The first five atom37 places (N, CA, C, CB, O) and aatype in JSON, in Angstrom:
{
  "aatype": [3, 1, 15, 0, 14, 9, 9, 9, 18, 14, 14, 6, 0, 16, 18, 19, 14, 10, 18, 15, 11, 19, 2, 10, 15, 4, 19, 0, 16, 7, 18, 14, 5, 14, 19, 9, 16, 17, 18, 11, 3, 3, 6, 1, 9, 3, 2, 0, 9, 16, 14, 13, 18, 9, 9, 6, 0, 10, 16, 10, 3, 16, 1, 7, 1, 18, 15, 4, 15, 0, 15, 2, 6, 6, 7, 12, 3, 6, 15, 3, 11, 0, 18, 9, 11, 9, 11, 7, 10, 9, 5, 18, 12, 0, 15, 10, 2, 10, 16, 11, 1, 18, 19, 6, 6, 13, 9, 11, 15, 6, 1, 5, 5, 11],
  "atom_mask": [
    [1, 1, 1, 1, 1],
    [1, 1, 1, 1, 1],
    [1, 1, 1, 1, 1],
    [1, 1, 1, 1, 1],
    [1, 1, 1, 1, 1],
    [1, 1, 1, 1, 1],
    [1, 1, 1, 1, 1],
    [1, 1, 1, 1, 1],
    [1, 1, 1, 1, 1],
    [1, 1, 1, 1, 1],
    [1, 1, 1, 1, 1],
    [1, 1, 1, 1, 1],
    [1, 1, 1, 1, 1],
    [1, 1, 1, 1, 1],
    [1, 1, 1, 1, 1],
    [1, 1, 1, 1, 1],
    [1, 1, 1, 1, 1],
    [1, 1, 1, 1, 1],
    [1, 1, 1, 1, 1],
    [1, 1, 1, 1, 1],
    [1, 1, 1, 1, 1],
    [1, 1, 1, 1, 1],
    [1, 1, 1, 1, 1],
    [1, 1, 1, 1, 1],
    [1, 1, 1, 1, 1],
    [1, 1, 1, 1, 1],
    [1, 1, 1, 1, 1],
    [1, 1, 1, 1, 1],
    [1, 1, 1, 1, 1],
    [1, 1, 1, 0, 1],
    [1, 1, 1, 1, 1],
    [1, 1, 1, 1, 1],
    [1, 1, 1, 1, 1],
    [1, 1, 1, 1, 1],
    [1, 1, 1, 1, 1],
    [1, 1, 1, 1, 1],
    [1, 1, 1, 1, 1],
    [1, 1, 1, 1, 1],
    [1, 1, 1, 1, 1],
    [1, 1, 1, 1, 1],
    [1, 1, 1, 1, 1],
    [1, 1, 1, 1, 1],
    [1, 1, 1, 1, 1],
    [1, 1, 1, 1, 1],
    [1, 1, 1, 1, 1],
    [1, 1, 1, 1, 1],
    [1, 1, 1, 1, 1],
    [1, 1, 1, 1, 1],
    [1, 1, 1, 1, 1],
    [1, 1, 1, 1, 1],
    [1, 1, 1, 1, 1],
    [1, 1, 1, 1, 1],
    [1, 1, 1, 1, 1],
    [1, 1, 1, 1, 1],
    [1, 1, 1, 1, 1],
    [1, 1, 1, 1, 1],
    [1, 1, 1, 1, 1],
    [1, 1, 1, 1, 1],
    [1, 1, 1, 1, 1],
    [1, 1, 1, 1, 1],
    [1, 1, 1, 1, 1],
    [1, 1, 1, 1, 1],
    [1, 1, 1, 1, 1],
    [1, 1, 1, 0, 1],
    [1, 1, 1, 1, 1],
    [1, 1, 1, 1, 1],
    [1, 1, 1, 1, 1],
    [1, 1, 1, 1, 1],
    [1, 1, 1, 1, 1],
    [1, 1, 1, 1, 1],
    [1, 1, 1, 1, 1],
    [1, 1, 1, 1, 1],
    [1, 1, 1, 1, 1],
    [1, 1, 1, 1, 1],
    [1, 1, 1, 0, 1],
    [1, 1, 1, 1, 1],
    [1, 1, 1, 1, 1],
    [1, 1, 1, 1, 1],
    [1, 1, 1, 1, 1],
    [1, 1, 1, 1, 1],
    [1, 1, 1, 1, 1],
    [1, 1, 1, 1, 1],
    [1, 1, 1, 1, 1],
    [1, 1, 1, 1, 1],
    [1, 1, 1, 1, 1],
    [1, 1, 1, 1, 1],
    [1, 1, 1, 1, 1],
    [1, 1, 1, 0, 1],
    [1, 1, 1, 1, 1],
    [1, 1, 1, 1, 1],
    [1, 1, 1, 1, 1],
    [1, 1, 1, 1, 1],
    [1, 1, 1, 1, 1],
    [1, 1, 1, 1, 1],
    [1, 1, 1, 1, 1],
    [1, 1, 1, 1, 1],
    [1, 1, 1, 1, 1],
    [1, 1, 1, 1, 1],
    [1, 1, 1, 1, 1],
    [1, 1, 1, 1, 1],
    [1, 1, 1, 1, 1],
    [1, 1, 1, 1, 1],
    [1, 1, 1, 1, 1],
    [1, 1, 1, 1, 1],
    [1, 1, 1, 1, 1],
    [1, 1, 1, 1, 1],
    [1, 1, 1, 1, 1],
    [1, 1, 1, 1, 1],
    [1, 1, 1, 1, 1],
    [1, 1, 1, 1, 1],
    [1, 1, 1, 1, 1],
    [1, 1, 1, 1, 1],
    [1, 1, 1, 1, 1],
    [1, 1, 1, 1, 1]
  ],
  "atom_positions": [
    [[17.32, 20.47, 23.14], [18.66, 20.74, 22.83], [18.38, 19.98, 21.11], [20.0, 19.92, 24.13], [17.68, 19.01, 20.79]],
    [[19.2, 20.84, 20.33], [18.79, 19.36, 19.01], [18.85, 18.19, 18.84], [19.3, 19.24, 18.02], [20.02, 17.84, 19.0]],
    [[18.21, 17.36, 18.61], [18.83, 16.26, 18.22], [18.36, 15.27, 17.2], [18.99, 15.7, 19.21], [17.13, 15.22, 17.11]],
    [[19.04, 14.45, 16.37], [19.17, 13.77, 15.4], [17.76, 12.53, 15.7], [20.83, 13.28, 15.35], [17.74, 12.15, 16.87]],
    [[16.86, 12.02, 14.96], [15.69, 10.72, 15.63], [16.13, 10.01, 15.31], [14.28, 10.42, 15.37], [17.02, 9.77, 14.5]],
    [[14.99, 9.1, 16.49], [15.17, 7.68, 16.7], [14.16, 7.46, 16.8], [15.88, 7.12, 17.62], [13.42, 8.38, 17.16]],
    [[13.72, 6.39, 16.58], [12.08, 5.09, 15.72], [12.01, 4.67, 17.51], [12.74, 2.84, 13.91], [12.55, 3.62, 17.86]],
    [[11.81, 4.93, 17.81], [11.03, 4.58, 19.65], [10.09, 3.74, 19.61], [10.19, 5.84, 20.53], [10.53, 3.07, 20.55]],
    [[8.69, 2.93, 19.16], [7.96, 2.12, 18.33], [7.95, 2.0, 16.87], [6.91, 2.35, 18.6], [7.11, 2.44, 16.09]],
    [[9.0, 1.34, 16.62], [8.5, 1.1, 14.8], [7.66, 0.47, 14.36], [9.27, 0.54, 13.93], [6.92, 0.18, 15.3]],
    [[7.08, -0.18, 12.93], [6.54, -0.36, 12.77], [6.34, -2.56, 13.44], [6.62, 0.49, 11.63], [7.41, -2.99, 13.01]],
    [[5.78, -3.55, 13.98], [5.58, -4.16, 13.78], [4.53, -5.1, 12.58], [5.73, -3.98, 14.58], [3.47, -4.9, 11.98]],
    [[5.62, -6.28, 12.67], [4.74, -7.56, 12.31], [3.14, -7.95, 12.2], [5.11, -8.36, 13.15], [2.21, -8.11, 12.99]],
    [[3.33, -8.0, 10.93], [1.34, -8.3, 11.94], [0.95, -9.71, 10.76], [-0.62, -6.12, 11.59], [1.5, -10.03, 9.71]],
    [[-0.11, -10.25, 11.4], [-1.22, -11.39, 10.66], [-1.81, -11.21, 10.89], [-1.46, -12.53, 10.62], [-2.03, -10.89, 12.06]],
    [[-2.75, -11.26, 9.81], [-4.27, -10.8, 10.06], [-5.55, -11.83, 9.06], [-4.33, -8.9, 9.49], [-5.03, -12.69, 8.36]],
    [[-6.84, -11.75, 9.02], [-7.41, -12.34, 8.31], [-7.85, -10.89, 7.24], [-8.46, -13.29, 9.12], [-8.07, -9.69, 7.45]],
    [[-7.81, -11.81, 6.03], [-8.06, -10.6, 4.68], [-8.86, -9.44, 5.66], [-9.38, -11.32, 3.0], [-9.36, -9.67, 6.76]],
    [[-8.84, -8.67, 5.25], [-10.01, -7.67, 5.04], [-9.79, -6.47, 6.07], [-11.56, -8.43, 5.31], [-10.15, -5.29, 6.07]],
    [[-9.1, -7.21, 6.9], [-8.75, -7.15, 8.44], [-8.28, -5.28, 8.53], [-7.14, -8.52, 8.9], [-7.32, -5.04, 7.81]],
    [[-8.65, -4.45, 9.05], [-7.46, -3.54, 9.63], [-6.24, -3.61, 10.29], [-7.81, -2.94, 10.3], [-6.13, -4.42, 11.21]],
    [[-5.09, -2.73, 9.9], [-3.88, -2.77, 10.13], [-3.81, -1.96, 10.62], [-3.11, -2.9, 9.42], [-4.85, -1.4, 10.3]],
    [[-3.1, -1.06, 11.54], [-3.36, 0.67, 12.29], [-1.17, -0.71, 12.63], [-5.64, 1.39, 14.53], [-0.83, -1.76, 13.18]],
    [[-0.52, 0.46, 11.77], [0.81, 1.08, 12.08], [1.88, 2.28, 12.29], [1.14, 0.75, 11.59], [2.17, 3.43, 11.94]],
    [[2.09, 1.63, 12.79], [3.0, 3.08, 14.06], [4.77, 3.89, 13.21], [3.87, 1.71, 16.32], [5.53, 3.69, 12.26]],
    [[4.65, 4.54, 14.01], [5.84, 5.36, 14.04], [6.31, 6.03, 14.79], [5.92, 5.98, 13.4], [6.61, 7.16, 14.39]],
    [[6.49, 5.81, 15.73], [7.07, 7.32, 17.14], [8.32, 7.58, 16.59], [7.43, 6.82, 19.25], [8.86, 6.7, 15.92]],
    [[9.09, 9.09, 16.84], [10.23, 8.78, 17.15], [10.39, 10.43, 18.34], [11.32, 8.48, 15.56], [9.78, 11.43, 18.71]],
    [[11.11, 9.99, 18.43], [11.92, 12.0, 19.59], [12.51, 11.59, 18.4], [13.18, 12.4, 21.77], [12.51, 10.66, 17.59]],
    [[13.23, 13.2, 18.76], [14.32, 14.45, 18.22], [13.68, 15.69, 18.27], [0.0, 0.0, 0.0], [12.6, 16.16, 18.62]],
    [[14.97, 16.14, 17.68], [14.35, 17.64, 17.81], [14.58, 18.49, 17.17], [14.5, 18.24, 18.75], [13.61, 19.01, 17.72]],
    [[14.98, 19.35, 16.38], [13.48, 19.75, 15.57], [12.2, 18.44, 16.04], [13.83, 19.68, 13.42], [12.44, 17.5, 16.8]],
    [[11.08, 18.67, 15.47], [9.78, 17.63, 15.38], [10.12, 17.16, 14.49], [8.35, 17.97, 15.25], [10.14, 17.88, 13.5]],
    [[10.71, 15.18, 14.25], [10.84, 14.47, 12.36], [9.73, 14.55, 12.27], [11.38, 12.79, 11.78], [8.76, 14.32, 13.0]],
    [[9.96, 15.01, 11.07], [9.07, 14.25, 9.28], [9.57, 12.48, 9.39], [10.19, 15.24, 7.07], [10.67, 11.92, 9.4]],
    [[7.59, 11.8, 9.48], [7.68, 10.83, 9.54], [7.43, 10.61, 7.19], [6.54, 10.27, 10.99], [7.03, 11.43, 6.36]],
    [[7.88, 9.3, 7.06], [7.68, 8.86, 5.62], [7.48, 7.76, 5.9], [8.66, 9.0, 4.58], [8.21, 7.15, 6.68]],
    [[6.01, 7.01, 5.08], [6.38, 5.18, 4.9], [6.77, 4.9, 3.67], [5.09, 4.07, 5.11], [7.1, 5.6, 2.72]],
    [[6.66, 3.72, 3.84], [7.56, 3.1, 2.23], [6.76, 1.66, 2.82], [10.08, 3.08, 2.03], [6.7, 1.23, 3.98]],
    [[6.19, 1.11, 1.55], [5.81, 0.04, 1.22], [6.3, -0.99, 0.39], [5.01, 0.28, 0.95], [5.41, -1.17, -0.45]],
    [[7.4, -1.9, 0.13], [8.71, -2.56, -0.41], [8.58, -1.61, -0.92], [9.03, -3.87, -1.12], [7.67, -1.16, -1.62]],
    [[10.26, -0.93, -0.34], [11.02, -0.06, -0.27], [9.65, 1.0, -1.11], [12.68, -0.46, -0.93], [10.13, 0.84, -2.24]],
    [[8.79, 1.62, -1.3], [9.15, 2.12, -2.15], [7.56, 2.74, -1.34], [9.67, 1.45, -3.66], [6.57, 2.29, -0.77]],
    [[8.18, 4.15, -1.77], [7.26, 5.49, -0.69], [6.52, 5.52, -0.93], [7.35, 6.82, -0.49], [6.49, 5.32, -2.14]],
    [[5.13, 5.77, -0.32], [3.84, 6.15, 0.5], [3.01, 7.3, 0.14], [4.18, 6.41, 1.85], [2.48, 7.94, 1.05]],
    [[2.86, 7.61, -0.98], [2.62, 9.17, -0.83], [1.58, 9.45, 0.02], [2.31, 9.87, -2.11], [0.75, 8.67, 0.48]],
    [[1.69, 10.64, 0.18], [0.88, 11.45, 1.27], [1.42, 10.66, 2.68], [-1.05, 11.33, 1.0], [2.5, 11.24, 2.64]],
    [[1.48, 10.25, 3.25], [1.9, 9.19, 4.03], [3.48, 10.02, 5.39], [2.5, 7.74, 2.55], [4.64, 9.59, 5.47]],
    [[2.94, 11.05, 6.07], [4.01, 11.08, 6.79], [3.43, 11.76, 7.33], [5.2, 11.31, 6.47], [3.47, 12.96, 7.08]],
    [[2.34, 11.04, 8.67], [2.35, 11.39, 9.58], [2.74, 9.7, 10.57], [1.05, 12.3, 9.66], [2.89, 8.7, 9.86]],
    [[2.9, 9.51, 12.48], [3.75, 8.82, 12.93], [2.24, 7.09, 12.65], [4.47, 9.62, 14.81], [2.24, 5.87, 12.82]],
    [[1.47, 7.97, 12.25], [0.57, 6.36, 11.79], [-0.24, 5.74, 10.81], [-0.26, 6.07, 12.51], [-1.17, 6.49, 10.52]],
    [[-0.26, 4.66, 10.16], [-0.54, 3.96, 8.97], [-1.82, 3.43, 8.77], [0.28, 3.01, 8.83], [-1.93, 2.2, 8.8]],
    [[-2.5, 3.91, 8.63], [-2.94, 2.87, 8.37], [-4.18, 2.27, 7.2], [-3.15, 2.71, 9.44], [-4.94, 2.93, 6.48]],
    [[-4.07, 1.15, 7.31], [-4.3, 0.05, 6.02], [-5.78, -0.5, 6.97], [-2.6, -1.51, 5.66], [-5.9, -1.13, 8.02]],
    [[-6.83, 0.13, 5.93], [-8.12, -0.01, 6.36], [-9.3, -0.95, 5.8], [-8.5, 1.13, 6.3], [-10.5, -0.67, 5.86]],
    [[-8.84, -1.94, 5.34], [-8.96, -3.08, 4.64], [-7.71, -4.15, 4.6], [-9.3, -2.64, 3.37], [-7.03, -3.52, 3.79]],
    [[-6.99, -5.22, 4.87], [-6.08, -6.17, 4.6], [-6.87, -6.29, 3.15], [-5.92, -7.52, 5.73], [-8.06, -6.14, 2.85]],
    [[-5.42, -6.69, 2.21], [-6.52, -7.34, 0.21], [-4.41, -7.69, 0.86], [-7.64, -5.47, -2.31], [-3.65, -7.75, 1.83]],
    [[-4.55, -7.82, -1.0], [-3.65, -9.14, -2.15], [-2.62, -7.91, -1.72], [-4.2, -9.64, -4.48], [-1.74, -7.81, -0.86]],
    [[-3.01, -7.25, -2.46], [-2.19, -5.48, -3.33], [-2.09, -3.97, -1.75], [-4.17, -4.5, -5.29], [-1.9, -2.75, -1.76]],
    [[-2.36, -5.01, -0.65], [-1.53, -3.76, 0.84], [-1.53, -5.07, 1.84], [-2.92, -1.85, 1.78], [-2.4, -5.18, 2.71]],
    [[-0.42, -6.12, 1.63], [-0.14, -6.58, 2.13], [1.87, -6.06, 1.74], [-1.03, -7.76, 1.99], [2.53, -5.15, 1.24]],
    [[1.95, -6.73, 2.07], [3.82, -6.42, 2.43], [4.79, -6.08, 2.87], [0.0, 0.0, 0.0], [4.77, -6.47, 4.03]],
    [[5.99, -5.4, 2.62], [6.71, -5.11, 4.57], [6.7, -3.96, 4.19], [8.5, -5.71, 5.39], [6.84, -3.45, 3.08]],
    [[6.53, -3.55, 5.17], [5.9, -1.77, 4.91], [7.38, -1.32, 6.41], [3.13, -1.33, 5.65], [7.62, -2.04, 7.38]],
    [[7.97, -0.19, 6.14], [8.79, -0.33, 7.32], [8.83, 1.55, 6.98], [10.51, -1.62, 7.26], [8.46, 1.9, 5.86]],
    [[9.41, 2.99, 8.29], [9.95, 4.0, 7.94], [10.78, 5.18, 8.56], [9.19, 4.29, 7.52], [11.58, 5.18, 9.5]],
    [[10.53, 5.76, 8.1], [11.93, 6.19, 8.12], [10.91, 8.39, 9.49], [12.95, 6.38, 5.34], [9.83, 8.88, 9.81]],
    [[12.45, 8.66, 9.61], [12.02, 9.8, 10.41], [13.63, 10.46, 10.37], [11.24, 9.36, 12.12], [14.69, 10.04, 10.84]],
    [[13.33, 11.52, 9.68], [14.25, 12.6, 9.76], [14.54, 14.29, 10.41], [14.29, 12.62, 8.74], [14.26, 15.29, 9.73]],
    [[14.83, 14.33, 11.09], [14.83, 16.65, 10.79], [16.33, 17.36, 10.72], [13.99, 17.84, 12.68], [17.16, 16.45, 10.67]],
    [[16.75, 18.2, 10.72], [18.27, 18.44, 10.23], [19.68, 18.52, 10.97], [18.24, 19.59, 9.68], [20.7, 19.21, 10.96]],
    [[18.86, 16.87, 11.91], [19.96, 16.59, 12.93], [20.64, 15.22, 12.64], [19.36, 16.58, 14.43], [21.74, 14.82, 13.01]],
    [[19.24, 14.31, 11.49], [19.41, 13.33, 10.77], [18.63, 12.53, 10.45], [0.0, 0.0, 0.0], [17.58, 13.13, 10.21]],
    [[18.52, 11.52, 10.3], [18.34, 10.17, 9.88], [18.23, 8.96, 10.65], [19.21, 9.95, 9.19], [19.17, 8.36, 11.16]],
    [[16.41, 8.49, 10.74], [16.23, 7.34, 11.3], [14.91, 5.98, 10.28], [15.7, 7.95, 12.91], [13.79, 6.12, 9.8]],
    [[15.87, 4.8, 10.37], [14.52, 3.94, 9.25], [14.06, 2.76, 9.93], [15.11, 3.26, 7.54], [15.09, 2.28, 9.44]],
    [[13.83, 2.34, 10.21], [13.39, 1.48, 10.69], [13.89, -0.26, 10.16], [12.13, 1.93, 10.55], [14.53, -0.48, 9.13]],
    [[13.42, -1.36, 11.15], [13.84, -2.24, 10.36], [11.67, -2.62, 9.49], [14.99, -3.74, 11.58], [10.55, -2.54, 9.99]],
    [[12.16, -2.95, 8.27], [10.78, -3.54, 7.58], [9.97, -4.84, 8.39], [11.24, -4.14, 5.98], [10.45, -5.74, 9.07]],
    [[8.99, -4.64, 8.14], [6.97, -5.07, 8.85], [7.04, -5.48, 7.53], [5.29, -3.57, 9.47], [6.95, -4.85, 6.48]],
    [[7.28, -7.16, 7.9], [6.36, -7.77, 7.48], [4.06, -8.09, 7.56], [7.19, -8.56, 7.84], [3.57, -9.08, 8.1]],
    [[3.25, -6.99, 6.91], [2.38, -7.72, 6.57], [1.35, -8.62, 6.36], [2.53, -7.75, 6.48], [0.95, -8.61, 5.2]],
    [[0.85, -9.29, 7.01], [1.13, -11.17, 5.8], [-1.61, -11.61, 6.27], [3.6, -13.86, 7.93], [-2.53, -11.3, 7.02]],
    [[-1.42, -12.07, 5.62], [-2.9, -12.27, 5.65], [-2.33, -13.59, 5.86], [-4.06, -11.87, 4.34], [-1.51, -14.27, 5.24]],
    [[-3.58, -13.89, 7.87], [-3.68, -15.12, 7.75], [-5.05, -16.15, 7.42], [-3.16, -15.33, 8.79], [-6.23, -15.86, 7.26]],
    [[-4.26, -17.61, 7.38], [-5.02, -17.88, 6.4], [-4.51, -18.29, 5.26], [0.0, 0.0, 0.0], [-4.81, -19.39, 4.79]],
    [[-3.83, -17.61, 4.8], [-3.29, -17.84, 2.61], [-1.79, -18.18, 3.25], [-3.28, -15.67, 0.91], [-1.59, -18.05, 4.46]],
    [[-0.94, -18.53, 2.51], [-0.1, -19.38, 2.05], [0.27, -18.95, 1.52], [-0.2, -20.26, 1.69], [-0.17, -19.05, 0.38]],
    [[1.8, -17.78, 1.81], [1.91, -16.85, 0.95], [4.19, -17.04, 1.4], [0.59, -15.04, 1.49], [4.89, -17.46, 2.32]],
    [[4.44, -16.27, -0.32], [5.91, -17.3, -0.5], [6.45, -16.21, -1.49], [5.74, -19.26, -1.33], [5.85, -15.56, -2.35]],
    [[8.44, -16.22, -0.92], [8.38, -15.22, -1.97], [9.76, -16.14, -2.93], [8.72, -13.28, -1.28], [10.65, -16.72, -2.29]],
    [[9.76, -16.15, -4.41], [10.07, -17.68, -4.52], [10.89, -16.44, -5.73], [8.63, -19.38, -4.9], [10.55, -15.45, -6.39]],
    [[12.24, -17.32, -5.46], [13.66, -16.47, -6.58], [14.72, -17.04, -7.52], [14.74, -15.78, -5.7], [15.77, -17.47, -7.04]],
    [[14.59, -17.06, -8.31], [15.76, -18.12, -9.97], [16.41, -17.26, -10.47], [14.93, -18.89, -11.64], [16.22, -16.09, -10.79]],
    [[17.35, -18.06, -10.51], [18.86, -17.44, -11.08], [19.37, -18.85, -12.74], [20.51, -17.6, -9.09], [20.2, -19.76, -12.73]],
    [[18.67, -18.51, -13.58], [19.72, -18.68, -14.41], [20.79, -18.12, -15.44], [19.38, -19.21, -14.77], [20.78, -17.28, -16.34]],
    [[22.1, -19.35, -14.63], [22.79, -18.74, -15.64], [22.97, -18.28, -17.09], [23.34, -19.12, -15.56], [22.06, -18.78, -17.76]],
    [[23.76, -17.54, -17.83], [24.02, -17.43, -19.93], [24.15, -18.55, -20.23], [25.48, -16.65, -20.79], [24.66, -18.48, -21.35]],
    [[24.01, -19.74, -19.94], [25.16, -20.88, -20.43], [23.52, -21.71, -20.5], [26.88, -21.59, -19.01], [23.17, -22.43, -21.44]],
    [[22.74, -21.41, -19.36], [21.84, -23.1, -19.13], [21.08, -20.99, -20.04], [21.14, -24.63, -16.65], [21.7, -20.12, -20.67]],
    [[19.96, -21.05, -19.7], [19.33, -19.82, -20.84], [19.73, -20.54, -22.94], [20.73, -17.71, -20.33], [18.96, -21.2, -23.64]],
    [[20.78, -20.16, -23.19], [20.84, -20.89, -24.4], [21.15, -21.47, -24.78], [20.94, -20.79, -24.99], [21.66, -21.48, -25.91]],
    [[20.9, -22.9, -23.49], [21.09, -24.08, -24.11], [20.07, -24.42, -24.39], [21.67, -24.97, -23.57], [19.72, -25.05, -25.39]],
    [[19.07, -23.79, -22.95], [16.46, -23.72, -22.96], [16.71, -23.27, -24.63], [14.92, -21.37, -21.36], [16.39, -24.15, -25.43]],
    [[17.3, -21.85, -25.27], [17.16, -21.76, -26.86], [17.17, -22.76, -27.77], [18.05, -21.09, -27.36], [16.18, -23.29, -28.29]],
    [[18.52, -23.04, -27.98], [19.15, -23.96, -28.36], [17.72, -24.96, -29.16], [20.06, -24.54, -27.01], [17.03, -24.93, -30.17]],
    [[17.95, -26.05, -27.48], [17.76, -27.22, -27.52], [15.8, -26.72, -28.18], [18.25, -28.13, -25.8], [15.2, -27.63, -28.76]],
    [[15.26, -25.69, -28.04], [14.14, -24.96, -28.33], [13.35, -25.68, -29.75], [14.65, -23.37, -28.52], [12.52, -26.49, -30.15]],
    [[14.95, -24.07, -30.34], [14.87, -24.14, -31.54], [15.35, -25.5, -32.14], [15.5, -23.1, -31.99], [15.67, -25.17, -33.28]],
    [[15.61, -27.06, -32.01], [15.45, -27.74, -32.91], [14.83, -29.07, -32.95], [16.37, -27.72, -33.28], [15.05, -30.14, -33.51]],
    [[13.56, -28.33, -31.73], [12.64, -29.0, -31.81], [11.68, -28.3, -32.53], [12.33, -29.41, -30.71], [10.54, -28.67, -32.23]],
    [[11.72, -27.43, -33.35], [11.06, -27.0, -34.09], [11.13, -27.22, -35.48], [11.1, -26.06, -33.83], [10.33, -26.67, -36.24]]
  ]
}
């Protein structure tokens, strides 16, 4: 019987030392056999179309949020994002929201100081 994909073994969060090898899996059921697509930080990874994705040596550039999708003619399933982090390294994400008024007042004060 034909069936839409269901990811049964999604990638899992990993916390390993710098330069470690990382093996991620994305195993899915479905018929016809689903095509797997890998993503890092919401960007598609070129030529990553197998159920397993290997990071040979985890670095600052290869750490991030990994996910996968499985698709066939019957539908698509997406995994949650798996955070791949470097052990022993302080990692954080920061966001800054400035209002238009704050920016205008800051620029005005900078001009007055000149």
